[in-house]
N, CA and C of each residue as an Amber inpcrd file, in Angstrom:
protein
   285
  96.1650000 -71.4380000  25.0310000  95.0570000 -71.9310000  24.4660000
  94.0850000 -72.4470000  25.2990000  93.0010000 -72.2130000  25.0520000
  91.9170000 -72.5620000  25.8050000  91.1590000 -73.7560000  25.4350000
  91.1150000 -74.9830000  26.0720000  90.2350000 -76.2050000  25.7340000
  88.9110000 -76.0740000  26.2970000  87.8180000 -76.3510000  25.5870000
  86.4760000 -76.6050000  26.1910000  86.2110000 -78.0360000  26.3440000
  85.6670000 -78.3170000  27.5770000  85.2530000 -79.7770000  27.5910000
  83.7700000 -79.8640000  28.2950000  83.1890000 -81.1590000  27.9530000
  81.9040000 -80.9880000  28.4470000  81.8770000 -81.5840000  29.8360000
  81.2650000 -80.7770000  30.8710000  80.8370000 -81.3500000  31.9300000
  80.1560000 -82.4180000  32.0710000  80.0470000 -83.4240000  32.9250000
  78.9950000 -84.6300000  32.9110000  77.8510000 -84.1160000  33.1990000
  76.8270000 -84.3140000  32.5590000  75.3150000 -83.7960000  32.9830000
  74.6620000 -84.8860000  33.9400000  74.3240000 -84.4600000  34.8640000
  73.5110000 -85.4680000  35.9220000  72.0060000 -85.0910000  35.8070000
  71.2540000 -86.1910000  35.8220000  69.8890000 -86.1400000  36.0010000
  69.2850000 -85.5310000  37.2550000  68.0610000 -85.1070000  37.3930000
  67.4090000 -84.8040000  38.9040000  67.4310000 -86.1530000  39.8750000
  67.0380000 -87.1810000  38.8890000  66.9170000 -88.5460000  39.5190000
  68.3610000 -88.9970000  40.0970000  69.3640000 -89.0120000  39.0460000
  70.5740000 -89.2660000  39.5000000  71.2390000 -88.5040000  40.8080000
  70.9990000 -87.2500000  40.7350000  71.3940000 -86.6350000  41.8740000
  70.5630000 -86.9250000  43.2480000  69.0890000 -86.9490000  43.0480000
  68.5410000 -87.3380000  44.2670000  68.8990000 -88.5800000  44.7290000
  69.3070000 -89.6780000  43.8400000  69.5670000 -91.0930000  44.3540000
  70.9190000 -91.0590000  45.1350000  71.8190000 -90.0970000  44.5580000
  72.9620000 -89.8800000  45.2370000  73.1420000 -89.2390000  46.5970000
  71.9150000 -88.3030000  46.8150000  71.6130000 -87.5520000  47.9090000
  71.1860000 -88.5400000  48.9290000  70.1920000 -89.2250000  48.6110000
  69.6960000 -90.3570000  49.5280000  70.4390000 -91.3470000  50.0100000
  71.5170000 -91.8320000  49.0440000  72.3060000 -92.7210000  49.5630000
  73.4510000 -92.1680000  50.4750000  73.9310000 -90.9310000  50.4680000
  74.9310000 -90.3170000  51.1520000  74.1530000 -89.8890000  52.2720000
  73.2910000 -89.2620000  52.5980000  72.5400000 -88.8950000  53.7550000
  72.0930000 -90.0660000  54.6180000  71.5300000 -91.2010000  53.9860000
  71.1040000 -92.2890000  54.7980000  72.5390000 -93.0500000  55.2470000
  73.4990000 -92.9690000  54.7520000  74.8260000 -93.5360000  54.8950000
  75.2950000 -92.9430000  56.3450000  75.0390000 -91.3980000  56.2210000
  75.6510000 -90.6450000  57.4280000  74.9250000 -90.9160000  58.5020000
  73.5180000 -91.2500000  58.3660000  72.7080000 -90.7360000  59.5860000
  72.3560000 -92.4160000  59.8640000  72.7970000 -93.3780000  59.3180000
  72.6820000 -95.1090000  59.6130000  71.4090000 -95.3920000  59.5970000
  70.8680000 -94.8160000  58.3690000  69.2530000 -95.3900000  57.9570000
  69.1410000 -96.0170000  56.7930000  68.0990000 -96.9010000  56.6870000
  68.0020000 -97.3720000  55.0220000  67.4800000 -96.3220000  54.1350000
  68.0370000 -96.1350000  52.8210000  67.7640000 -95.1470000  51.8730000
  66.1590000 -95.1040000  51.6180000  65.6700000 -96.2340000  51.8000000
  63.9770000 -96.0630000  51.7420000  63.2570000 -95.5880000  52.7360000
  63.8800000 -95.2790000  53.9160000  63.2720000 -94.5590000  54.9580000
  63.1650000 -92.9170000  54.6710000  64.0580000 -92.6110000  53.7340000
  64.0790000 -91.0800000  53.6030000  63.0840000 -90.5970000  52.4380000
  62.3140000 -89.6940000  52.7750000  61.4010000 -89.0330000  51.9910000
  61.8220000 -87.9080000  51.5120000  62.1020000 -87.7860000  50.2190000
  62.8400000 -86.5690000  49.3990000  61.8770000 -85.4780000  49.4900000
  60.6440000 -85.2770000  49.6600000  59.9610000 -84.2830000  50.1640000
  60.0650000 -83.7010000  51.4630000  60.6690000 -84.3710000  52.2150000
  60.7040000 -83.9730000  53.7660000  61.9880000 -83.1080000  53.8570000
  62.2660000 -82.0720000  54.5260000  63.3490000 -81.2620000  54.8840000
  64.3840000 -82.1170000  55.5920000  65.5220000 -81.9830000  54.9610000
  66.5970000 -82.8250000  55.2590000  66.9030000 -82.5640000  56.8190000
  66.8750000 -81.4300000  57.3500000  66.8930000 -81.0770000  58.8770000
  66.0250000 -82.0450000  59.7750000  64.9850000 -82.4140000  59.2110000
  63.9490000 -83.4060000  59.9630000  64.8040000 -84.6810000  60.3470000
  65.7800000 -84.9060000  59.6070000  66.3590000 -86.2410000  59.8760000
  67.6870000 -86.4360000  60.8600000  67.7200000 -84.8220000  61.3320000
  68.8750000 -84.9300000  62.0760000  70.2740000 -84.5400000  61.8860000
  70.2710000 -84.3670000  60.3390000  71.6030000 -84.1170000  59.8310000
  72.1320000 -82.8130000  60.5310000  73.4070000 -82.8200000  61.3680000
  74.1570000 -81.7110000  62.0110000  74.7200000 -81.0880000  60.9750000
  75.4510000 -80.0610000  61.5470000  76.3640000 -79.0030000  60.6470000
  77.3700000 -79.5080000  60.0930000  78.2060000 -80.6140000  61.0200000
  79.2430000 -81.5140000  60.4040000  79.0690000 -82.3480000  59.2620000
  77.8800000 -83.0830000  59.5580000  77.4840000 -83.8720000  58.4080000
  76.9420000 -83.2370000  57.3840000  76.3820000 -81.9370000  57.4470000
  76.0340000 -81.2150000  56.2390000  77.3810000 -80.7390000  55.4520000
  78.3850000 -80.3070000  56.1750000  79.5630000 -79.9840000  55.4150000
  80.2520000 -81.2380000  55.1690000  80.2140000 -82.3640000  55.3210000
  80.7470000 -83.5780000  54.8200000  79.9170000 -83.8810000  53.3580000
  78.6570000 -83.7380000  53.5000000  77.5990000 -84.0210000  52.3520000
  77.8920000 -83.0930000  51.3320000  78.3300000 -81.5490000  51.5050000
  78.6920000 -80.5980000  50.5200000  80.1130000 -81.1010000  49.8850000
  80.7630000 -81.7290000  50.7610000  82.2020000 -81.8140000  50.5800000
  82.3980000 -83.0230000  49.1440000  81.3630000 -83.9940000  49.8400000
  81.3670000 -85.2250000  48.7490000  80.5760000 -84.9140000  47.5040000
  79.6340000 -84.0170000  47.7160000  78.8190000 -83.6390000  46.5920000
  80.0470000 -82.7660000  45.6390000  80.8120000 -82.1400000  46.0620000
  81.6080000 -81.2850000  45.3250000  82.4980000 -82.2050000  44.5540000
  82.9890000 -83.3560000  45.2870000  83.7770000 -84.3030000  44.5780000
  83.1190000 -85.0380000  43.3820000  81.9440000 -85.4590000  44.0420000
  80.9640000 -86.2250000  43.1540000  80.6320000 -85.5470000  41.5450000
  80.3520000 -84.1870000  41.8390000  79.8230000 -83.5540000  40.8460000
  80.6570000 -82.5490000  39.9080000  82.0930000 -82.3340000  40.6080000
  83.2550000 -81.3540000  40.0740000  82.3530000 -80.0790000  39.9650000
  81.8280000 -79.7360000  41.0290000  81.1260000 -78.4990000  41.0780000
  81.2920000 -77.7980000  42.3410000  81.4630000 -76.5170000  42.6050000
  81.7870000 -75.9190000  44.1340000  80.3470000 -75.5220000  44.5380000
  80.0200000 -76.2790000  45.6580000  78.6400000 -75.8450000  46.3890000
  78.6750000 -74.9790000  47.7650000  77.9260000 -74.2640000  47.7170000
  77.8150000 -73.4100000  48.9440000  76.9050000 -74.2800000  50.0200000
  77.2710000 -74.4290000  51.1840000  76.5980000 -75.1530000  52.3130000
  75.3430000 -74.4400000  52.3670000  75.0880000 -73.1310000  52.0780000
  73.7040000 -72.3070000  52.3180000  72.6730000 -72.8430000  51.4790000
  73.2940000 -73.9150000  50.2440000  72.1180000 -74.5970000  49.3510000
  71.4390000 -75.4530000  50.2890000  71.4020000 -75.7970000  51.2580000
  70.8940000 -76.7040000  52.2160000  69.8580000 -75.8090000  52.7880000
  70.1110000 -74.5810000  53.1920000  69.2000000 -73.7810000  53.7210000
  68.0190000 -73.4040000  52.6070000  68.4290000 -72.9900000  51.5010000
  67.6750000 -72.4010000  50.4440000  66.7320000 -73.7500000  49.9060000
  67.3230000 -74.6930000  49.8310000  66.4940000 -75.8660000  49.0880000
  66.7260000 -76.9480000  50.3510000  65.8360000 -76.9570000  51.0920000
  65.8820000 -77.8190000  52.3690000  65.3330000 -79.4200000  52.1280000
  64.8350000 -79.5440000  50.8750000  64.4650000 -80.8690000  50.7500000
  65.4930000 -81.6600000  49.8080000  65.4920000 -82.9950000  49.6650000
  66.3440000 -83.5220000  48.7460000  65.7330000 -83.2640000  47.4600000
  64.6100000 -83.2770000  47.2070000  63.7480000 -83.0600000  45.6870000
  64.2270000 -81.7060000  45.4340000  64.0830000 -80.6690000  46.4040000
  64.4180000 -78.9270000  45.7620000  66.1010000 -78.9840000  45.1780000
  66.9120000 -79.5930000  46.3900000  68.1670000 -79.6890000  46.3290000
  68.7280000 -80.0500000  45.1000000  68.2520000 -81.4330000  44.6370000
  68.4560000 -82.0960000  43.4830000  68.3070000 -81.2160000  42.2690000
  66.8710000 -80.8310000  42.1310000  66.6400000 -80.1320000  41.0640000
  67.5240000 -78.8060000  40.8980000  67.7010000 -78.2390000  41.8690000
  68.6350000 -76.8670000  41.8820000  70.2230000 -77.5080000  41.4980000
  70.7460000 -78.5780000  41.8590000  71.9310000 -78.8420000  41.2380000
  72.0000000 -79.3110000  40.0770000  70.9580000 -79.9000000  39.5060000
  70.7230000 -80.2590000  38.2820000  70.8460000 -79.0880000  37.0770000
  70.0170000 -78.0800000  37.6870000  69.8310000 -76.6140000  36.9270000
  71.4470000 -76.0400000  36.9290000  72.1640000 -76.1200000  38.1120000
  73.4120000 -75.5580000  38.0340000  74.2860000 -76.3920000  37.2690000
  74.4560000 -77.6450000  37.2480000  75.1950000 -78.3710000  36.2870000
  74.8470000 -78.1920000  35.0520000  73.7050000 -78.0290000  34.5520000
  73.3730000 -77.9910000  33.3220000  73.8860000 -76.6610000  32.7620000
  73.7030000 -75.5920000  33.7540000  74.2410000 -74.0650000  33.1550000
  75.9220000 -74.1970000  32.9770000  76.5000000 -75.1220000  33.6870000
  77.8720000 -75.2250000  33.6070000  78.3770000 -76.2620000  32.7610000
  77.5800000 -76.6250000  31.8590000  77.8420000 -77.8920000  30.8750000
  79.0660000 -77.7350000  30.1650000  79.2760000 -76.7690000  29.9570000
  80.7480000 -76.5110000  28.9370000  81.5080000 -75.9000000  29.8540000
  82.7680000 -76.4880000  30.0770000  83.9900000 -75.6010000  30.8130000
  85.2050000 -75.2370000  30.1040000  85.5720000 -74.1380000  30.4820000
  86.6970000 -73.6190000  29.6980000  87.8530000 -73.9590000  30.8280000
  89.1060000 -74.5790000  30.0050000  90.2410000 -74.8390000  30.8750000
  91.3500000 -74.3580000  29.9570000
């Protein structure tokens, strides 16, 4: 028997805030020093930190993420928008 459960929907703002908090923590800067329109790579996030960010995001949002998303959506704003779309598309999960 298949059960259908609703996945928690996250807004762009919620995802953006989460990304800023996690990136600022990893880089040791204050969240208000991060511009969501600036490419993430400009802050010096290395590949190990990027992988940690992806791993944490997967746990937070219960959604498998490709590290390549950071390449295709290089700003926090664009990444948050894409993740919100992906999460909305997968709102109902079958288990």
